[in-house]
N, C-alpha and C positions, 0 to 999 in steps of 0.2 A: 115628795114625786113631784118634779116639774116636767113643765110643758115646755119640749125641744125641737127647734127646726132646723134642719141641717140644711144645707143649700151646696151646690154644686152646678154644675154644666157636665159634669159626669161622676154618673150613680149606677151602680150595678142595680140591676142588670140591664138598665137600659144602653147601656156601656161596656167596658168588657175592660178598661185598662187598668194599670194598678192604683190609678187616684181615685178610678170605681170600685173599683175591691176594696178600699180600704173604708171610704165613705159607709157603702154597706155593713162592713164588717165592724166599724166604731157604732151604726145607727144600732144593728141587731143587741151589740153588748150593753149598750145603755139602756135599751128594752127590758133587757133581761135582768137589769140592776131597778126596775120597774117603772120607770121615766116615760113618759109620753112624746113618742119621737114621730116626728114628719118628719119626710125626707119630699125636697122639689130636686127637680134637674129637668134637662131639654133630648129632646130626642126629634127624628122625623117623624113626620106624621104618623109615617108607614110604619114604620118602628115600633111607635108605643100602642099603635091596634093592634100588632101581633105580638105585646107582649103578654103572658098566659096573666090570667083574673085581671086585667084593665079594662075599663069602661071611660066611654067620652063620657062627658057633663055635656048637659041640657044646656047650661049657660057657656059662652065661649071669656074669652079673658079679652080684655080690651089693654095692649099693651101702650102702653103711650112711649114714643120716640122723640125723640125731637127733630128725626127727619121724616115725622109720619105716623101716625098711629096705624095699628095693626089688629084684626079680630085675628085668634088665635084659640086653639083645640085646647081643652084641658084634661089631659085621662088622670083616672084618680082607679087605686086600686090598694092591695096589700101584696107588698112584696116578700116574695117566698123566700129572698134569701136573707131579707136585714131581719125579715118579723114585723118591719112598718109598715104604716101608712105611707105609701107611696105615691105622688103626685109629677104627671111625667106634662110638660110644655110641648105639643106639637108642631114645631116650629126647629127648622137649620138654620142658626143665625150667619151672618156670610163673612163674619168677620168677630175678633174679643171683645169689640166695643157694645155692637149689637146681643151680643149676648151676656152681655152683662147689663143691659138694659133687657133684653127679655126677663132675664132672673127676679130682676128688678120690680118689675112690672105685677110678675107672676104671684111673688109672696107676697106686694102689698094686697092683690085681689084677694087670696087667699084669707087673711087677717082681716079685710074689711066682708070678705063674705062671711067671717065666722067659720073658717073652716079647719082653722087652729089661731089658740092665744098666746104664742110664743111668749113663758117667761124669760128663754135663752134663745139666743139665734148663735150658729155654728157657720160660718163662712167658708166653705172648699174649695179653697183652692181662688187665685185671682178673678174669675170671673163672676165672683158670688160677693166682691168688694162693695159693688152698687146697693147689695142687698143691705147692709146695716144700717147707710143713713134714710133708707126708705122706710123700714117699719119700726115701731119701740118694741122692747124690751128690754128686761132686767140685765141682761148679761148678754156683752156681744162679743163673740170669741174667733177670730181672722184667723184660719190653719191656710197654710202654704204645707200642701202633701209631699211635694217632690222635693223641698228644702232650696227651690231655686224661685226664680223668677224673671219675667218678661222683662223685655223692654217699653219703654213709653208708647202709649199707645199714637198712631199717626194722626194725620186731621181727620183721614175716613173715617178710620177707626170709633175718633168721638162725634161723628156727627149723630152717632145712635142718642146718645149721654147729653145733658142738660149741659149746652155753651158756657151758661153763666154758672155752675154750680164751683163755689167759693173752696169744699174740700178736695174739688179734680184740680183746680187749678193750684191750689197748695202742691197739690201731690204730682206737678207739673207731668200731668197724663197718665202719669203709672197704675196701674189698679191697683201692685204690690201696695203702692205707697198712699193710696186710696182705701183701700181697707188695713192699712196698721193707722192713719188718720184718726176713723170711726170706731176703731175697735178697743175695746178694755184692755185686751191682752192677745198675743201674738206667737201659734205656738207653730213649732218649726219639728220635725219628724227627729232631730239629733241636735246636740250641742255643737259639733263644728258649723251645722246650714245659718244655725242662730247666729252664734258670733261673726257670721261673716256679714249678714240683714245689719248687725247689729252697729258695725263699722264700714258700711257701704255709704259713701259721701252722699250719694245718688237718696238717700232719706235723712238726711240730717233735719227735715225740718216736725221728723219725726218727735214727742214728745220725749223727754229724756227724761223720763220717770215712770215709762210705758211700759209693761212689762211683757220679758222677749223669754220666751218658755219655750223647750224641748220636750217632748212626751215622744219614744219609742211607740212604735206602732206591732201592735200583735201580728201573731202568724195563724195562728190558727182559725183561721174562717172557714169554714164549712169548702170544702171535704178533706181540708189536710191536718186529718188524725190517720197514723197507722192505723190506729188499734177498730177503724172503721170504715176506712176506705177504701172504698172497692173498685179501685181499681187493680189494688195491686193480687198476687199470685198467693202473699198468706199476713194476715192480720199479727200487730206486734206493739206491745209496750213495755214499760219498765217492769211490770211485775212477771209480764210475759215475752221476755225477748226472741224467743228460738225463731219465729215468725221474721225477723229479722237476714238472720242467715237463708231462709226459704227464697225469700226476697232476692237475695244475692244469688242463688243458684239460678232463678226464671230469669234473671237479667244476664245472666253467662249464656242459657242457651241460646237465648232472644238473640246475640250480637254474635256468636259463637265465639267466645274471649276464652280463651286460655287459663285458667286461674287454676292454681295450684293455694296450698294448706292457708301460705302463710303469702298469698300475692294480694297484693292491695291493687283494687279494684277505685280506679278514680274519672271520678263523671266532669266535665267542666261546662259551665254557662254556656246558651245559645252564643257560636262564635261571631264577634262583631269588631269592627277595628277601633269603636269608640271605645270601647270594651274590652282594649288590653286581647284581641283575638289571636293579633298576629304575636305577641309572646308565649297564650296557651297552644299554640301550634309548634312551636319552638324548645318548648319544654316538652313536649310529647315527644318529639322527633329525638330531643337526647336523652328519653327514660325507656327506650326501646330493649334497650339491655341490660335495665334494672327487672326485680322481680315487682311490674307494674304493670298494671293494663288498664288500655278507657275507653270510656263512651262519652262520645260526641253526640249532642241532639243534631236533630237531622236538618231543626231548624239555623237560622243564622245567616249570613252576608253569602251569598251564592260563591264569590270566589274564594273564600274562606272555606267553605264546608269542601266545596272541590279541591281544594289543594288536601285536605286532611283526607279528602279519603285516597289520592296519591299516596300516602304516606300511611292509609291502614291495607291498601292493596300491596306497597312492599312489605311491611310487617302482618300476615295473619295472623291472630290469634291476641297478639297486642293493642291494637286499636281499632275501632269501632263505632261506627253511625248508626245509631239508633235511630232506625226507619218510620218508624209511627212518631205523630207529631198531634199537639194540642197540648191540654193542662193535664191531661190521664199519662200522657206519656211521660211527660214533667216529671211527677208523681212517682211515677216507675222505675226511672234512673233512681231517682236521689232514694226509695228504700229500698234498691240493690243496690247501691255506693257503696264504698266506706268512705270516703272524702267529696267533698265539690272545693277545686281549684276555680278563684275567680280572679280575677287580676282585671278588674275597673276602679282606677284609684279616686274616681270623681264621685264614688257611693253615697249619695245622704240619709239612704235607709237600715240596711243591714238587712232587708229581710229576707232577705234570699239564701243569706247569710241563717238568717233565726229560722225558716221552716226549714233549712238541710239538718238543724239540728234536730227539729220539728221529728224528724225520721229516723234519727243515729245516724246522722252523718257527718262526719267531722269537717268545720268550712275552714277550706287554708286562704287564708282572705291578706290583702297587701295592708302593710299597718301606717292607715291611711283614711282621713275625711271620718263617717262612720263608723268602720273597722274598728279606728281605734274608740271610736267612745263608746262601744257595746262589746267590741270581743276583746278577752283576754287570753294571753299566750299561753298554753296547759302546761303545767308544771306535773315533772312526777311523784316529786319528794312529798307535797304537798295535794296531789291530786287535785289542782284545783284550774278553773281555764276551762272556754269553752269554745277554742281553735288552735289554728297554729298561723301567727303572725310572719310573715316577711317583708322585706325591704323590696317593693316593684321593680324601681330603678337599677337594680342588680338583675344580668341575665342568668347568673348563675344561679339565684335567690328560688328561682321558681323549680326549677329541680330539685334543690336540695330542703325547701319546704316537704316536698311528696315523698323525698327518701327519710327524712327525720318523720314523717307517719308512717310510714313502711317499716322504721324498727318499732314503734309503738306498736300496731300491730301485731308483730313479730312476737308478744307477749299478750298471752291469752287473758291474764288475770285485770292486764293495766287494759287491754283493749275494752275488757264486756264493763269494766268498773266507766270507762269512758264514754262508751254509749249511752249507760244507765244515765248518767249523767248531764249528759244531752239532750235526754227525751224530756228529762225533768225541769230542764232549764231551759228551754225553749220560751221566749218571751209569749204574752199569752193580750188578746184583745181587753177581759176581764182586768187588769192591772191599767191597758192606755184609757179605760172608760172609766175606773175612779180617778183618774188625773183627769179630765175632763170634766167630770161630774165636780168636781173640786175648782174647776174655771165657772165653771157654768150658775155655783151656787154660791158664788163670792166666797167659799172657803181657803185657808192657805192651801198654799200648793206646793209641793217638793217633788221637782221631775226630774 
């Protein structure tokens, strides 16, 4: 059993981003493997005080910043999400440099006060980079959980950090570079994002023999389990798949979509220009004459949502906006849909596609970035694959991939077998944790 410290500026439940959720999910999975896991993050003092089960420590943390020391409250408790010891520094940093300095000071104070004695540190995101040189540990893992990194710190952002720090100077003010210098291994969520990092000239100072590995993130964090999800109209699993059909009927009732026995029910991601929202709208408009119905989340960029609303009014029963919003609504859509059409060409995680698989919904995804890394085009003859891939730069491909899926759904035996395969093949956090365990314990890793 190892003592592992996970540090990030965003960790659920103190934050709600995907970076925060994945950090908490990893902590939970490592804890389930019998490791002692401690998590450290930042949040405003007001938010930290409102988190269930958190208590303010009597002793404050003295954050030693280059532009002036600061006393900060430290809240501690046990995260209901990750089942790990959670510590939240009650502060809102004004910029990236101050966020990095606050995390480094808090981590140093926790080790100094023997709150934790880490064998391994997992720095989750750029803001945690300064933690790596600040405290001692046998293993130092630096993770860029979005698969991307930011520009070098500005002069104002560097004001909180040690201006004489040689590592930061070598990294030319880049937090990602600082993390790479001080880590034993750098982790990315996909092979394509890892290759981009290795090829980036801005990190030419990095040791040539430093391992850069890719680890696929899981997607089965609570409550994303159709066998137990309380938001669903009916539960289902690979052993008891009938509930999927009930969820489909419930989604059709809520959206007033006209579904026949062979109609393909298509869900989309929230509409956003940067994630191919325009292409999704064009595809739906071109599918209204086919035996296809589409449901679109009510969240997304307002102009695009208003546009699809106009198309939905002109084509009743074919396109609908899901009025409810929030995580529960997103899972209800996935549980009821037959396929999920995605158009984001620069995705580095493929976690949305993995979550769709978790709910027996076939992902239709661009053949690029992390989708190319992790998704396999379905082959009817061998009954292998977990998605349908298409070329995103071809305007007709969005329509043709949906029609291809409609053909698969028209064969009940093929479709049921495919849905069961998706349920079983969705990525799990236990596998992710096993790879991180190998990295933290300095064992051979195959990612």
